[in-house]
N, C-alpha and C positions, 0 to 999 in steps of 0.2 A: 732341226728346225731353224731357219734362218730367221731370227726374231729381231725387232728394235726395241721393243717395248716389254715384252712376256719375260717372266723369270720366276725362280723358286725364292722364297724366303724360308729360311731353316733357322727355328730356334725353340721357344718354348712359350707357355701361356700360364699365367699367374694370376690366380685368384686370392682375394683378400676381403673377409668380412669383419666390419668393425662393428662397435657397440658393445651391447652386454654380452654377447656369445662370440668373441673373435676366434677367427678361423682362416687359415691360410694355405695354400698347396700350389704346387707348380708340377707340370708336366712337359715334356718335349713335344712339338708339333712343329710341321711344315706346311706351307700352303703355297699355293700358286697364283701369281698375278698375270692374268691372261688378256691380253688385247683382243678385244672380240674380232677386229680385222685380221688377226693373224691365226684365226681358228682354222682356216683350210691346210694349213702347213702341219697341225698338229698331227693329222693321220699319218704324217711321213716320219713322225719321230722315232718310232720304233713299234714292234709288235705289241709290246706290254702298255702302250699308251693309245688312247682313242677318244675321239669326240663323237657321241651319239653312236657308239657301238661296244659290243663286250670287249673289256681290256682289263688289265691288271689295274692301271690307272685310268678313270675316265672321267669326261665331263660331260653332263647331259642337261637340256633345258628343263626336262622333267623334275629336276632338282631344286627349281628356284621358282619363286613367285607362284602363279598358278599352275605353271606346268604346260599351258597351251602357247604354242608357237616357238619360234627360235629365241636364243638369248636376247639379242637385240630387239627382238618385236617385243618381248615381254618387258624388258627395261623401258622402252618408248612409251608403252602402253601405261606402265605405272607412273612414269613422269608426267604424262598427259592427264592421267587421274588425279593427279594432285597439283595440278596447275603449273607445271614447270613448262613455262614458253620460250626459253632460250633454246635455240638448236643446237642439238649435239653432235659435234663430229666424230668424237673418239670415246668408245666406251672400256675400261679396263676393270676386271672383275677380280679381287682378291679373295679366294675360297680354297677350301679343302676339296681336293680330288676324290672321287669314288675308288676306294680301294677293294679289289676282289668283289666287287658288287655292294661294298658295306660303305654307308656313308651316314654322318651326322655333323652338319655344319652349324655350330653354335650360331656363329655371325659370319656373313658373306658382305664384302664391302663393294659396291658399284662406283667406281668414279666416272663421272661424265664431263669431258672437256670441250669447250667450245672452239669455234674455227681458229681463234687466236691461240688456242693452247691452254687456255684459262680453265681451272676448275670451277664448273658451272653448278653442279649437283653431286652430292653423295647420297646413296642409298644403302643405310644399314638395314642388311635383311637378317632378323633373327629368328631363329628357330628354337621350340622348346622340345621336351622329351616326350610330348603329349600328340604329337603329330601335327603341330601347327606352324605357321610362320606368319611373320608380320614385317613390312617395310615401313622403315622410319627414313621418310624423304627430306634431306638437309639441304637447304638452299642458303640460310642464313650462316655463311661460313666465316666465322672471325680468324683471320691469320694469328697463328703463334709461331715461335722459332722453329719447330719441328714441322709445320704444317698448317691445319685448321682445327677450329673448335665449333661445335654446334651443341644447342641445348634443344631437347624436345620432352614433352611430357610422356610419361610411361603409359602405354596404351595396351600392354600385352603381357600376360601371366607367363612368366619363365620358370621362376624358381618355386617350390612349394614352401619356401619358408620366407617369402615376401608376397603381399598382395599388390594389386595394380595400382599402388600409391606411389607419388614422387615425381621424379625427373631424371632423364639420362643426360649425362655431359659425355659427347662423344669427342675423343680426340683422334684425329685422322693425320697421319703422317704422309709425307711425299714418298712416292715410289721411287726411292734411290737405292743407295747402297746397303741401307738399313731400314728396318720397318718397324713402326711403334704404334699399335692400334688400341686405344684405351677407351674403357667405357666404365664411367662413375656414376652410381646411383645414390641421389640426394633424396632425402627424406626430412622434411620440415627443416631446410637448410643445412642439415648435417649430413656428412658422407656415411652412407650404410654399406657401401659394396664398390669394390673397384676389380676389374678385370684389364690387364694387358698382355697383349700378344706382340712380342719382339723377335726379330729375325734378321738374319744376314742375307744378302742376295746371291745367288748363284745363277748362272746362266740356264735357260731351259734348254740343255741339251741331253743327249743319251748318257753321256758319262755323268754329267750332274745329277741326272736323276736316280741313275743306279746307284749311286754313291750315297745318296738321300735315302734310298730305300734300305740299304746295308745298314745305315745308322739308325733309321727309325722304321723297321720294317713292319711294325703293328699300329702306327701312329694313329691312323683313321678308325681302325677297327676297336682300338681301347678307348676311344673318346667317351662313349655312352657308360661303359663299366666304370671308367674312372670318375664320371659324374655320380653315377648311383653309389659308389663305394664312399665318397666324400659327403654325399646327402645322408646316407645311414650313420655316418660319424657325428654330423651335426645333430640329428635327431636322438640317437640312443645314447651317445657319450655326453654331450653337451645340452640336450635336453630342449632343443629349439623346436617349439609346436610346428605341425604342418598345417599350413594354410589350405582350406578346400580350393579346388580349381573352379573358377568360373567359367561358364563358356564364353567364347571370344563376343566382346561388346562392340568392337570397331569392325566395320565392314569392309576394311582394307586387309584384316585377319584371313588368312586361308587355310584350309584343312589339307595337310599332306595326306594323311592316310585316310580312306574312305571307311565308311561304317563296316563293323564286322559282322558275322552271319547272324548273331542273335539280334543286333540292332536293326539288319535288314528285315528280319522276320517280323518284329516288333513294329516296324515302319508300316509293313504292309496291313498288319491287323488293324492298327489305328486307322490308317487311310481308308481301309475298307469300312470299318465303322462309321468314320466321318461321312462318307458317301451317303449315309441314312439321314443326313441333314435335310429338313424340308422347308422349315419356316424361317431361315436365316440364309445369307450368303457369306460364307468363308472363304477368304482368299489366303491360302496357306503356303507361305515360302520355305521350301526345304533346306537342308543344310547345304545341299549343292548348288542352291540359286533357283532351282525351278520353282514355279509358282503352280499349285493346284487349285481349282475352285471347286466347291462343295456348294450344295443347296440351290436356293432359287435365285440364279444370276440376274434376276429383273430387280432384285432388292438392292440397296446399298451394300457396299462390301465390307465386312469387318476383316481386318487384315491381321495376322498372327505369324511370327517367324520363328521357326524351329532352327537354333544355331547350333546345335549339338545333337545327333542321332540317339544319344543316350537318353534323352527326354522321352524317345517313344518307349524305350524299355521301363523307364519308371512309371509311364502311364498304363502301360499293360500289366505290370506286377503289382502296383499300388494304387490305381484309380486315382481319385481326387487328392488324396495325400502325395502321390507321384507327381502330380501336376503341379502342387504347391513346391515340392522339393526341387523340381526342374526349374521353376521360375528363381527360386533363391540361388541356384547355381548358375543362373543365366543361362540356361539350356533354351529357353523360348522367351519372346518377348512381344510386345504389340503395342502400337500407338494409343490403344485405349483397352488396358487390360481388364478393367471392370466390365466393359462391354462383351467382352470375349466371355469373360466367366458367367455373364448373365445369360448369353447364347447357350454355352456348356450345360447351364443348369436347365434351361428351358427345353433343351433337345438331350435330356438325360439319358435315354435310351440308347442313343449313339455311343456316348461315352462309357456307358456300362457294357455296350457289346465289345469296345475296345479294350477294356480291362479284362474281359473274359475270366476263365477260371483262375488264372493265376491272382487274381486280386481278391477272388472270393478265398483262395489260400492263405492270403496275407492277413485277412480280417480276423481270424482267431489269435493271432499273434498281436495285432494292435488292440483286440480287446483285453488281452491278458497284460499287456504293458499299461493300459490305462488302469486296470483294475488295481495294478500294484502303486498306483498313485492316488490311492483312496484317502478321503479326508477325514482320517482321525486326528487326534489332537497334535500328533506330531507331524502326520502326514499334511495337514493343513498349513502348518508352518512352513514347511519345505516347499510346497506348492506355491503358496502366495510370494514368498521371498525370492523363489526363481523368477518370478515376473516383477513385481514390484521393486525389488530391490536392484534392478538394472541400474538404478542411480538417478537422484532427483534431476541432474543436469540432463540427462537423457529425456526425461518426460518433458522438461521444459523446452525441448526442442519444439514441440508440436502443439502443447496445451496452452490455453488462454491463460493470462496472468493469475487467474483464481485458481490454477492446477485443479480443474474439475475434470475428472475423467471418466465421464458418462454422458449420456447422449443430452444435448442441449434441447431447449424448447423454443422453436422459430415461430412463435406466436405471431409476430410481426415479419412481413416479408423481408424487410431491410435490415433485421437484426444482424448485428456483427455475431461472431461467436461467444464473446464475452457476455453480450447482452442475452444471448439464449440461454447461457448458463445461469446467470442471475434469474432467468424467469423459470427456470427448472428449479432452483432452489427455492425461491419464492413460492411456487406451487406446492413443493413438499413441505413446507413449514405450515403454510395456510392448512393443508389437508391434514395435518396432525392435530388440529382443533386446539392448539395450546395457545397461551400469551405469556406476557411477563410473568416471572417467578414460577413458571411451571419447569419441571426436571425432565429431559429428555434424554434416553438413550440412543446413541447412532451407532449401528452395527455396521462395520466397514467403514470408517471415519474417512479414508484417504488422507490428502493433505490438508484437511480441515477447512474446507471451503464452506459446507454447510454449518460446520461449529462457529464460524465466523459469522455467517447470516443470522444465525439464531440467537448467538450471544449478544450481537448487536440489537436484538430485538427484545432483549432482557430475559431471554431462556436459558435456564442452566443447562449445560451440555455434558455428557459423559459419552465419550467416544473411544472405539475399541480398533485396533488394527493389528494384524500380525507382521506388518513390515517394519523393521527398524529404521529405515530412511523416511517412510512415511510418518512415524510417530516423530522422529527429531525434528523434521521441518513443521509439521503440524503444532507442534509444541510452541517451538519457536515463533511462528506466524501470530498464534494466539498471544503470547506473550508481548510479542512487539505491537500488537494492536490494544494492549492495555486490557485484554479480556481473560486473563488467567484466573482470576478469583472466579468467574463464572464458568470456566471449563475445566474438565479433566480428560486427558488423551492418555489411555492405557494401553500399553503392549501386551495384549493377552487374547486370548480365545474368547469369542462370545459366550462360548458354553460354560464358561468359568465365571462370568459376570454375576454380581450378586445385587439385590436391592430390589425397589419398586420403583417404577417411573411413570409418568403422566401419560408419556407417548414414546414410541420407539419409531425411528426412522432409521430406513436400510436402502441405499441407493448403489445398485448394481453389486451387490455382495452375495446376493443368492444364487447366483452362478457357480458360486465356487464351494457350495456344500455337496453337491453331487446328489443322484436320485435318492440313494439310501438317507442322505442327510436332510430331506425336506421335511420330514416328520419331526427330527430331533429340532431343528430350526423354529419350527411354529410351536413346538412344546416349549422351547426356551422363550420365546415371545410370550406365551401364554403365562409363563412363571414372572416374566419381569414387567409387564404392564399391569397397572392397577385396573380392576373391574370399571367397565365404561370406558376405558382408554381405547386409544387407536394405534394402529400400526400402519405406517406409509412405507410401502416396498415399491421400489421401481427396479425392474427385473427385464432383462431379455429373455424373449420366450420363443419357443419353437412350436409350430402349428402341430395340434393334436393329431392331425392326420399322419405327420412325419415322426412322430415320437418313438413308436416302436422300432422303426428303422434306424433311427438315430442312436437309441439304446444299444442297438447289435453293431453298429460301425461307428466307431470314433472316428472324428475327422481331424483334417490338418491342424485347426486351431488347439484342439486338446493336445495333440502331440507337441507342438512347436511354441503355442503362445501361452496358452492357460492349462499347464499341466493340473489335472484333477477337475478342469473346468466341466460344466454342465449345463445345458439349457434346459429348463423345466418347461413344461406345456402348462396351459391355464388348467386342463383336466387333471395333470399330475398334482398340481399344488392343491387344487380342490380336494382331490382324494386325501392328501397327507394332511390339510387342515381338518377334515372329517375325522380322520382317524386319531389325530394327536392334539386336537385343541377344540375350542368353542366358537373359533372366529367365524364373524358373518362378514363377508365381502359386501362393503356398502359404496364403494365406487371403483370403476376399472375403466382406464383410458389409453389406448393405444396410440404412439405416434413415432411409427417405424419409419417414415420418410424423413422425420426431423434426425433421425439417427444416420442415416445415409447423407444428409447434407453436413451432419457434424463430421462424419469421416472424411468427406471431401474436404473440409476445412482442415482437419489434422494433415491428411495427406500433402496436401498443398503447403503447409507450414514445414512438414518434414521434408519435401522435396526442395524447398527453399533454404534449408540449413544443414544440406547434406555435408558440407565441409566442415562446418562445426560439428557434426556427428563424427566425421573422420577426425577430428582433432582429439575426441574423446578417446581414440584407438578402437574404434568401431570399423570392422572390414566390411567390403562391399557385400559380400553373402549375408552378412547381417542386416545391413541397409535393405537389401532386396527382399528379405525376410519380413521386414517391418512393412515396407511398401506392398507387398502381396497381402499382408493382413489387412491393410486399409482397404485395398481393391476387394478382397474376398468378403470382408464383412458388409461393404456398400453393396455388393451384388446381391447376398442374401436379404438384406432389407429391402431393396428394390424388387426382388421376386415375390416378397410377402411371405417367405417361407420361416423367415423369422420376424420377430416383432419386438418393439420395447413398450413395457406399460407402468404406468403409475397405479397401484391398487390400495386401496383402503380398507383395511380389516378393523372391526371393532369387536373387543371382548363384551360380551354381555355382562351385566352386573352380577347376575347369579349365573356361574358357569359350571358346566358338569363336562369335561372331556369325554370323548366318545371311548377312549382307550386305545 
């Protein structure tokens, strides 16, 4: 091959992980630097070298970008998509060549030169071992003694030991006698990882290629095995935890490998089921970019994008739980996820057909797992702490300053979230029927917002919680307000509480006792409240018509957000009261749409503080799980399948429990 610019670089790749689990390794590697204008001569090199044909060493357009078109066409299309307007006269590609049909390119570098020979753009095309690739288009190139440096935010999941956080620092050397290409990962300003490819130039001739193959006969074939071996050492020897892989979130990321057979079958089942949608218009974008319309196209379209075909497998095998899992891992998204969930709830028959028999097979497993989270004295402590001891700083991200984690009451249209919570606390205190000097027990006191409200009104409050972090903050807040003499916050189970109280208040704690615990809860209230006293309960309920099905099928919330959680129905509570207490319901008010609005407020605050959440060490999958939680619950309240009520129970002066 008579070339001016093309050559080989023979050297090694070095990896270095810094921080708490330091790790380093190196292995030999050679790459080719191909001037795309010199590609026609590549075919004449030798029988074992080829361009777009089977050969021992080969270069193919299908191994780069989206694989459609020639190498130059793909390069130009990528530049245009990222706003590169400088005309590119010459392109040089630094990449590994395919060896005996085997190829894995950790990174390929595309150099784009203008008509004056000046470097105008570099594209660092990064591949991961999950069959995906992403181009980092670098135009802000700062000169360095060896070449250029560019910085770009990390947009692509590469290593199972790092989430998609931080930024890349690309060091790009000149294509001269030596090569030094470096990538540094910075997280929070600190260097977390560094990879450097170095090599010495050889002419791209038959003799140089043959000599290189003798020296490194299996360089390309061993790239993936070497990566997997080092990953195993990091995980098993150095105990570095594995980060769950999210689906690609950046539209520039392409999938190299197509769906496997199971994913294709699952996709067909889901699409066939969704074709039954009648009362909505769903515009579904598939992982390969195709759009499929379902339902009534005369209606405004709801858009949903499936980014990873594994989403279909989750949906078929686990129904609504799988849908939540897929969202958490970034396998699907939508401009308005709540609206999509509303549509799926209203078109439930379609989603059930998609789940098919596999989902029904998984239900006994989910029921067993939920049953193992029963709310015994030990189990309740474990369940509550798994949720509420995520950290006070975490809940501060989205709650109002009163730290009230329950539905507000938007009795005025222009109420802020804080005003709505104050209105709710006022209503609960008023409904308890007590005044200054009375003694109230609060079951599930949270971070102390009701205790603060009541104590300021002269009421003595004894609150109980099982969360250590809630207990610490509630105690501190009451002390700071000078209300400690009138309040007592206990770290204990309500079932061990002793004494007699003028009233009991419990705000969204009853969901934590489970179906079997309903009778025990009302019996405890009967024991604790004086005759004639009142019990104010705020609780999320599920419609009586849905209760039997809900009992049979634990949902995503119970599995991932509130272990051991259970929404009672009005009928289930009434029956438990009848059997285990003498209580009479004197008031009952539902305000589910207020909860929907509360969830919107929480979600908005949460999204606005995602960077603060990341600073707490929370990864993207966790943040997506909680975003889905807000969307999922809002959809439930808007459908009317769940509600929130404040109910007032009165213990008769002469009480004879039914047993």
